[in-house]
LUMGUDO-546257 format. One record per residue: residue number from 0; residue in three letters; x, y, z of N, C-alpha, C in turn. Coordinates in nm, 4 decimals. Example, Ala and Ser with C-alpha at 12.3 -4.5 7.8 and 13.67 -1.06 7.14 Angstrom:
2
+-----+--------+----------+----------+----------+----------+----------+----------+----------+----------+----------+
! num ! residu !       nX !       nY !       nZ !      caX !      caY !      caZ !       cX !       cY !       cZ !
+-----+--------+----------+----------+----------+----------+----------+----------+----------+----------+----------+
!   0 !    ALA !   1.3190 !  -0.5690 !   0.7800 !   1.2300 !  -0.4500 !   0.7800 !   1.3200 !  -0.3300 !   0.7800 !
!   1 !    SER !   1.2850 !  -0.2250 !   0.7080 !   1.3670 !  -0.1060 !   0.7140 !   1.2900 !   0.0030 !   0.7870 !
+-----+--------+----------+----------+----------+----------+----------+----------+----------+----------+----------+
//
This chain:
87
+-----+--------+----------+----------+----------+----------+----------+----------+----------+----------+----------+
! num ! residu !       nX !       nY !       nZ !      caX !      caY !      caZ !       cX !       cY !       cZ !
+-----+--------+----------+----------+----------+----------+----------+----------+----------+----------+----------+
!   0 !    MET !   0.0852 !  -0.1168 !   0.0000 !   0.0000 !   0.0000 !   0.0000 !   0.0899 !   0.1231 !   0.0000 !
!   1 !    ASP !   0.0696 !   0.2110 !  -0.0957 !   0.1449 !   0.3352 !  -0.1062 !   0.0518 !   0.4511 !  -0.0799 !
!   2 !    ARG !   0.1130 !   0.5643 !  -0.0447 !   0.0348 !   0.6858 !  -0.0276 !   0.1045 !   0.7985 !  -0.0996 !
!   3 !    SER !   0.0269 !   0.8788 !  -0.1674 !   0.0810 !   0.9974 !  -0.2316 !   0.1037 !   1.1035 !  -0.1240 !
!   4 !    PRO !   0.2179 !   1.1711 !  -0.1263 !   0.2412 !   1.2738 !  -0.0247 !   0.1444 !   1.3910 !  -0.0347 !
!   5 !    SER !   0.0775 !   1.4083 !  -0.1483 !  -0.0145 !   1.5205 !  -0.1645 !  -0.1566 !   1.4881 !  -0.1196 !
!   6 !    LEU !  -0.1825 !   1.3618 !  -0.0840 !  -0.3168 !   1.3225 !  -0.0420 !  -0.3242 !   1.3045 !   0.1083 !
!   7 !    ASP !  -0.4442 !   1.3237 !   0.1616 !  -0.4692 !   1.2923 !   0.3006 !  -0.4323 !   1.1454 !   0.3221 !
!   8 !    PRO !  -0.3635 !   1.1133 !   0.4310 !  -0.3194 !   0.9749 !   0.4515 !  -0.4317 !   0.8731 !   0.4691 !
!   9 !    VAL !  -0.5553 !   0.9184 !   0.4806 !  -0.6645 !   0.8213 !   0.4908 !  -0.6965 !   0.7572 !   0.3563 !
!  10 !    TRP !  -0.6461 !   0.8125 !   0.2477 !  -0.6597 !   0.7497 !   0.1160 !  -0.5465 !   0.6485 !   0.1002 !
!  11 !    SER !  -0.5802 !   0.5274 !   0.0632 !  -0.4803 !   0.4240 !   0.0386 !  -0.4690 !   0.3999 !  -0.1106 !
!  12 !    GLN !  -0.3472 !   0.3884 !  -0.1586 !  -0.3260 !   0.3557 !  -0.2992 !  -0.2942 !   0.2074 !  -0.3093 !
!  13 !    ARG !  -0.3685 !   0.1389 !  -0.3937 !  -0.3510 !  -0.0056 !  -0.4168 !  -0.3033 !  -0.0255 !  -0.5601 !
!  14 !    GLN !  -0.2436 !  -0.1417 !  -0.5851 !  -0.1833 !  -0.1644 !  -0.7162 !  -0.2550 !  -0.2644 !  -0.8058 !
!  15 !    ARG !  -0.3242 !  -0.3612 !  -0.7543 !  -0.3830 !  -0.4658 !  -0.8384 !  -0.5330 !  -0.4751 !  -0.8186 !
!  16 !    PRO !  -0.6112 !  -0.4093 !  -0.8959 !  -0.5778 !  -0.3108 !  -0.9978 !  -0.5453 !  -0.1761 !  -0.9327 !
!  17 !    PRO !  -0.4831 !  -0.0859 !  -1.0078 !  -0.4486 !   0.0451 !  -0.9528 !  -0.5749 !   0.1215 !  -0.9124 !
!  18 !    ARG !  -0.5716 !   0.1772 !  -0.7883 !  -0.6889 !   0.2481 !  -0.7382 !  -0.6539 !   0.3214 !  -0.6096 !
!  19 !    LEU !  -0.7394 !   0.4157 !  -0.5724 !  -0.7357 !   0.4819 !  -0.4425 !  -0.8585 !   0.4369 !  -0.3649 !
!  20 !    GLU !  -0.8419 !   0.4146 !  -0.2346 !  -0.9535 !   0.3717 !  -0.1506 !  -0.9597 !   0.4561 !  -0.0243 !
!  21 !    ARG !  -1.0818 !   0.4758 !   0.0236 !  -1.1023 !   0.5455 !   0.1501 !  -1.2318 !   0.4979 !   0.2131 !
!  22 !    ARG !  -1.2301 !   0.4854 !   0.3457 !  -1.3512 !   0.4546 !   0.4221 !  -1.3844 !   0.5762 !   0.5080 !
!  23 !    LEU !  -1.5081 !   0.6209 !   0.4996 !  -1.5553 !   0.7347 !   0.5787 !  -1.6516 !   0.6844 !   0.6854 !
!  24 !    ALA !  -1.6383 !   0.7353 !   0.8055 !  -1.7291 !   0.6988 !   0.9145 !  -1.8171 !   0.8199 !   0.9481 !
!  25 !    PHE !  -1.9430 !   0.7920 !   0.9763 !  -2.0403 !   0.8961 !   1.0081 !  -2.1158 !   0.8592 !   1.1350 !
!  26 !    ALA !  -2.1782 !   0.9568 !   1.1976 !  -2.2532 !   0.9339 !   1.3215 !  -2.3792 !   0.8505 !   1.2979 !
!  27 !    GLY !  -2.4390 !   0.8656 !   1.1798 !  -2.5625 !   0.7932 !   1.1516 !  -2.6025 !   0.8083 !   1.0056 !
!  28 !    TYR !  -2.7126 !   0.7448 !   0.9716 !  -2.7552 !   0.7437 !   0.8318 !  -2.7874 !   0.8826 !   0.7767 !
!  29 !    PRO !  -2.8448 !   0.9747 !   0.8537 !  -2.8696 !   1.1083 !   0.7962 !  -2.7413 !   1.1744 !   0.7446 !
!  30 !    GLN !  -2.6309 !   1.1564 !   0.8144 !  -2.5037 !   1.2131 !   0.7703 !  -2.4511 !   1.1398 !   0.6465 !
!  31 !    VAL !  -2.4697 !   1.0086 !   0.6416 !  -2.4312 !   0.9309 !   0.5221 !  -2.5087 !   0.9818 !   0.4017 !
!  32 !    ARG !  -2.6381 !   0.9959 !   0.4191 !  -2.7230 !   1.0410 !   0.3078 !  -2.6840 !   1.1815 !   0.2610 !
!  33 !    ASP !  -2.6562 !   1.2715 !   0.3551 !  -2.6142 !   1.4068 !   0.3201 !  -2.4850 !   1.4027 !   0.2378 !
!  34 !    PHE !  -2.3886 !   1.3235 !   0.2826 !  -2.2630 !   1.3113 !   0.2088 !  -2.2879 !   1.2545 !   0.0686 !
!  35 !    LEU !  -2.3691 !   1.1505 !   0.0581 !  -2.3947 !   1.0886 !  -0.0724 !  -2.4638 !   1.1855 !  -0.1681 !
!  36 !    GLU !  -2.5505 !   1.2707 !  -0.1167 !  -2.6150 !   1.3711 !  -0.2017 !  -2.5129 !   1.4727 !  -0.2533 !
!  37 !    LYS !  -2.4209 !   1.5163 !  -0.1660 !  -2.3149 !   1.6072 !  -0.2093 !  -2.2247 !   1.5396 !  -0.3117 !
!  38 !    LEU !  -2.1921 !   1.4130 !  -0.2868 !  -2.1075 !   1.3378 !  -0.3791 !  -2.1750 !   1.3222 !  -0.5151 !
!  39 !    GLU !  -2.3055 !   1.3006 !  -0.5147 !  -2.3802 !   1.2887 !  -0.6404 !  -2.3670 !   1.4164 !  -0.7241 !
!  40 !    ARG !  -2.3782 !   1.5311 !  -0.6599 !  -2.3655 !   1.6585 !  -0.7329 !  -2.2234 !   1.6754 !  -0.7888 !
!  41 !    LEU !  -2.1232 !   1.6452 !  -0.7071 !  -1.9848 !   1.6552 !  -0.7529 !  -1.9590 !   1.5614 !  -0.8706 !
!  42 !    CYS !  -2.0064 !   1.4390 !  -0.8608 !  -1.9860 !   1.3424 !  -0.9688 !  -2.0537 !   1.3884 !  -1.0971 !
!  43 !    GLY !  -2.1721 !   1.4447 !  -1.0854 !  -2.2414 !   1.4972 !  -1.2021 !  -2.1648 !   1.6102 !  -1.2679 !
!  44 !    GLN !  -2.1070 !   1.6969 !  -1.1854 !  -2.0280 !   1.8080 !  -1.2397 !  -1.9015 !   1.7574 !  -1.3080 !
!  45 !    ARG !  -1.8369 !   1.6622 !  -1.2484 !  -1.7090 !   1.6109 !  -1.3003 !  -1.7269 !   1.4996 !  -1.4031 !
!  46 !    GLN !  -1.8475 !   1.4430 !  -1.4123 !  -1.8728 !   1.3267 !  -1.4978 !  -1.7738 !   1.2148 !  -1.4654 !
!  47 !    ARG !  -1.7567 !   1.1928 !  -1.3369 !  -1.6661 !   1.0900 !  -1.2857 !  -1.7348 !   1.0262 !  -1.1664 !
!  48 !    TYR !  -1.7349 !   0.8939 !  -1.1626 !  -1.8134 !   0.8240 !  -1.0620 !  -1.7296 !   0.7162 !  -0.9943 !
!  49 !    PRO !  -1.7062 !   0.7302 !  -0.8630 !  -1.6316 !   0.6277 !  -0.7913 !  -1.7191 !   0.5052 !  -0.7662 !
!  50 !    ASP !  -1.6556 !   0.3922 !  -0.7437 !  -1.7288 !   0.2776 !  -0.6918 !  -1.7511 !   0.3059 !  -0.5445 !
!  51 !    LEU !  -1.8684 !   0.2703 !  -0.4948 !  -1.8920 !   0.2925 !  -0.3532 !  -1.9839 !   0.1877 !  -0.2955 !
!  52 !    SER !  -1.9693 !   0.1696 !  -0.1666 !  -2.0625 !   0.0900 !  -0.0878 !  -2.0873 !   0.1691 !   0.0392 !
!  53 !    PHE !  -2.2030 !   0.1512 !   0.0980 !  -2.2327 !   0.2267 !   0.2188 !  -2.3271 !   0.1478 !   0.3068 !
!  54 !    GLY !  -2.3266 !   0.1869 !   0.4311 !  -2.4154 !   0.1284 !   0.5301 !  -2.4675 !   0.2382 !   0.6210 !
!  55 !    HIS !  -2.5179 !   0.1986 !   0.7339 !  -2.5814 !   0.2926 !   0.8270 !  -2.4868 !   0.4033 !   0.8737 !
!  56 !    THR !  -2.3572 !   0.3721 !   0.8894 !  -2.2636 !   0.4715 !   0.9443 !  -2.1330 !   0.4827 !   0.8660 !
!  57 !    TYR !  -2.1287 !   0.4339 !   0.7427 !  -2.0021 !   0.4397 !   0.6680 !  -2.0249 !   0.4498 !   0.5176 !
!  58 !    VAL !  -1.9215 !   0.4958 !   0.4486 !  -1.9162 !   0.4954 !   0.3023 !  -1.7761 !   0.4499 !   0.2638 !
!  59 !    ASN !  -1.7666 !   0.3501 !   0.1771 !  -1.6392 !   0.3067 !   0.1194 !  -1.6322 !   0.3592 !  -0.0232 !
!  60 !    LEU !  -1.5199 !   0.4235 !  -0.0573 !  -1.5000 !   0.4810 !  -0.1907 !  -1.3795 !   0.4170 !  -0.2575 !
!  61 !    THR !  -1.3924 !   0.3912 !  -0.3872 !  -1.2801 !   0.3421 !  -0.4669 !  -1.2742 !   0.4238 !  -0.5950 !
!  62 !    LEU !  -1.1572 !   0.4838 !  -0.6204 !  -1.1344 !   0.5625 !  -0.7416 !  -1.0366 !   0.4888 !  -0.8303 !
!  63 !    TYR !  -1.0791 !   0.4580 !  -0.9507 !  -0.9928 !   0.3927 !  -1.0494 !  -0.9382 !   0.4976 !  -1.1457 !
!  64 !    PRO !  -0.8260 !   0.4700 !  -1.2095 !  -0.7721 !   0.5647 !  -1.3087 !  -0.8737 !   0.5895 !  -1.4199 !
!  65 !    GLU !  -0.8623 !   0.7080 !  -1.4810 !  -0.9481 !   0.7404 !  -1.5939 !  -0.9228 !   0.6428 !  -1.7076 !
!  66 !    GLN !  -1.0161 !   0.6360 !  -1.8006 !  -1.0025 !   0.5467 !  -1.9161 !  -0.8668 !   0.5631 !  -1.9805 !
!  67 !    ASP !  -0.8112 !   0.4530 !  -2.0240 !  -0.6828 !   0.4475 !  -2.0933 !  -0.5626 !   0.4737 !  -2.0029 !
!  68 !    ALA !  -0.5824 !   0.5090 !  -1.8773 !  -0.4703 !   0.5271 !  -1.7852 !  -0.4391 !   0.3927 !  -1.7200 !
!  69 !    THR !  -0.3127 !   0.3691 !  -1.6950 !  -0.2730 !   0.2415 !  -1.6365 !  -0.2334 !   0.2530 !  -1.4902 !
!  70 !    ASP !  -0.2309 !   0.3754 !  -1.4378 !  -0.1929 !   0.3946 !  -1.2989 !  -0.2688 !   0.5133 !  -1.2400 !
!  71 !    VAL !  -0.2755 !   0.5180 !  -1.1085 !  -0.3368 !   0.6309 !  -1.0387 !  -0.2508 !   0.7538 !  -1.0644 !
!  72 !    GLY !  -0.3147 !   0.8635 !  -1.1021 !  -0.2396 !   0.9840 !  -1.1344 !  -0.2987 !   1.1080 !  -1.0712 !
!  73 !    LYS !  -0.2603 !   1.2211 !  -1.1246 !  -0.3030 !   1.3515 !  -1.0719 !  -0.4552 !   1.3678 !  -1.0762 !
!  74 !    ALA !  -0.5191 !   1.3169 !  -1.1805 !  -0.6649 !   1.3317 !  -1.1920 !  -0.7366 !   1.2626 !  -1.0762 !
!  75 !    GLU !  -0.6903 !   1.1441 !  -1.0395 !  -0.7522 !   1.0710 !  -0.9286 !  -0.7243 !   1.1425 !  -0.7958 !
!  76 !    GLU !  -0.6017 !   1.1913 !  -0.7801 !  -0.5661 !   1.2626 !  -0.6571 !  -0.6482 !   1.3908 !  -0.6431 !
!  77 !    GLU !  -0.6670 !   1.4615 !  -0.7521 !  -0.7477 !   1.5838 !  -0.7490 !  -0.8927 !   1.5521 !  -0.7135 !
!  78 !    PHE !  -0.9482 !   1.4475 !  -0.7728 !  -1.0854 !   1.4077 !  -0.7440 !  -1.0976 !   1.3653 !  -0.5974 !
!  79 !    ALA !  -0.9991 !   1.2941 !  -0.5458 !  -0.9993 !   1.2538 !  -0.4048 !  -1.0010 !   1.3773 !  -0.3146 !
!  80 !    ARG !  -0.9219 !   1.4786 !  -0.3477 !  -0.9202 !   1.6019 !  -0.2677 !  -1.0562 !   1.6731 !  -0.2750 !
!  81 !    GLU !  -1.1199 !   1.6704 !  -0.3908 !  -1.2525 !   1.7316 !  -0.4028 !  -1.3534 !   1.6574 !  -0.3164 !
!  82 !    ILE !  -1.3436 !   1.5259 !  -0.3129 !  -1.4318 !   1.4459 !  -0.2264 !  -1.4062 !   1.4823 !  -0.0804 !
!  83 !    ASP !  -1.2789 !   1.4936 !  -0.0426 !  -1.2458 !   1.5330 !   0.0946 !  -1.3098 !   1.6673 !   0.1285 !
!  84 !    GLY !  -1.3172 !   1.7562 !   0.0316 !  -1.3772 !   1.8876 !   0.0536 !  -1.5254 !   1.8841 !   0.0853 !
!  85 !    LEU !  -1.5905 !   1.7731 !   0.0558 !  -1.7336 !   1.7587 !   0.0857 !  -1.7581 !   1.7322 !   0.2329 !
!  86 !    LEU !  -1.6531 !   1.6914 !   0.3029 !  -1.6715 !   1.6528 !   0.4437 !  -1.6840 !   1.7717 !   0.5308 !
+-----+--------+----------+----------+----------+----------+----------+----------+----------+----------+----------+
//
């Protein structure tokens, strides 16, 4: 597991396949829902959609490289920082 020095250390970089991952914890479902609504707007603006799973108090996010990219790059790191800004 590697970490980019420019990203919050809660994002983990994985290699097989290349991706960034983060788990977010929330007090309850209303906060999860609020975050997911903000994320939906951001994704619509960016036309970029992470894989996600969520439950009553958490959201798991996975960001894969853009099409034709073979590794996590600046675009993924920038999108991760934008997601962090929603918190």
